[in-house]
C-alpha positions, 0 to 999 in steps of 0.5 A: 500500500505504501508503494502505491501511495508513493506512486500516486503522490509522484504521478497521480492518476489521471482518468483517460482523456475525454477532453484532450485539452484538459488532459494535456493541461494536467500533464503540463502541470506535472511537468511544471511541478518537477521542472522547477530546478535541478533538484526536482528534475534529478529526483523526478527522473530517478523516481520515474526509473524506479517506477518504470525500470524498463526506461533505462534512460530515466536513470541515466538522466538522473545521474547526469542531472546530478552532475549538472547540479555539481557543475552549477554549485562549483561556480560558488565553491572555493575554486571557481569563485577565484577563477571567474568574475561574477558575470562569467559565473552567472553565464555559465550557470545559465548555460547549465540551467537552460540545457537542464531545463530544456531537456526535461521540458522535452523528455518528461512529457514523453515519460508521462505519455508512456506512463499513462499509456501503460495505465490505460493499456493503449498508446498515447504517443499520438499526443506528442505533437501537443507537447512539442516533441519531435516526430523522431521520438514519436516514431521511436516510442511507437516502435518501443511499444511494439518491439520493447528494445530498451537499449534502442530507446535509450540511444534514441533519447540521447540522440534527441536530447543532444539535437534538441539543445544544439541550436538553442543552447550550444549554438546560441550566440551569447553562449557560443561566444561568452561560454563555449568560446571562453578561455576558461571553458577551453581550459576545463576541456583540456583538464577533462573537466567536461566529465560525468561522475558516477559515485559509489558508497565505497568512495570510488568515482567512475565515469567518462569525459568528452573532448569537443563538447560543442560537437554533437557527435561527441556528446552523443558518443559520451551519452552512449558510453555513460549508458554502457557503464551505468548499466554494466552488470558489474557496476550497476548495483553500486551506482543504484545503491548510491542514488537510493541512499544519497539525496541530491543537494547539488553539493559535491559533498554528496559524494566527497564525504565517502571519498578518502583524501578528497580535496575540500571543494566546499561547494554549497547546496544548490538551493543555498545559492540559486533561486528558481529561474523562469524559462520559456520556449522562445520558438520551437522547431522540430530538429528531426525535420531538418536533420538526418539521423546518422546511423553511427549514432546507433552503433554499440559502444564499448566501455571506456578504457579508464572508468575508475576516475577517483584519483585522476579526478581529484588530481585535476581538481588540485590542478585547478586549485593551484591555478586559482591560488596563482591567480589570487597571488597575481591579483594581489601583486597587481593591486600592490603595483597599482598602489592604494586608490586615491 
């Protein structure tokens, strides 16, 4: 009974749509409820996976969303607050937040349509256009309903999400110039800080990183590698155990407290430093009507050669910490050289 009650609180029963507009409104209200910030998104993905473990992408999305939260609070931690001025840090936060919001705004209605399809025992995917979901994903969900190919659905959702953010976020004029073209972002890439981590309660960090983050193909390949690792039979139970035991706060302390010798990043909890951000679609275009899906995006991917990243990642953090200290010393030197203000 408790499990039923918890499910109802998360996704309440909505009767089959007699008036389609009213049903769509109720689904949109659920999307808005869970798309408030990085915390609500992360936990909504995770709860959905626990409800529908056959939709493996939901767990992948929750873990990647955890990493997005850690990236956001990094900007308020000891290291990046020394490396970045306030304007640049704000732009970086808006970039993470916009991508995070956009993917959820597109993906969660898909998950809800699947959920209610299973309740009604009939497909609801014909309503995807009402939620501005690509025709590509409507076709893929219909295919999944018949073939039950769980891995193909994950690949399709990865392809969809990365194409979805390519133009409005990655190629957006402001973000492209001020964020992805900035010296610090290029430095982060050089230091492999475009990494996604899967922590365990044993204090280990697994994961993978990507070079050339702006490149669509590279991000899709990263998603596929992360999926391969996350559901690898040797490691999956450890990743799920951490997710179930540790609530997401956005602070890297969520996992650092389990790691021996971890550098003190002192990243705050996300809601201590960020409020809710209002978003809306400026304009919507169905990316799949203009882009041909590359068959290579569906090829199988092997595990990365190096998947245990604990010491490597902490070494990179220490390198950034040294860089921050050097910048602090340099700034003090410049102030002394200029002399007291008159």
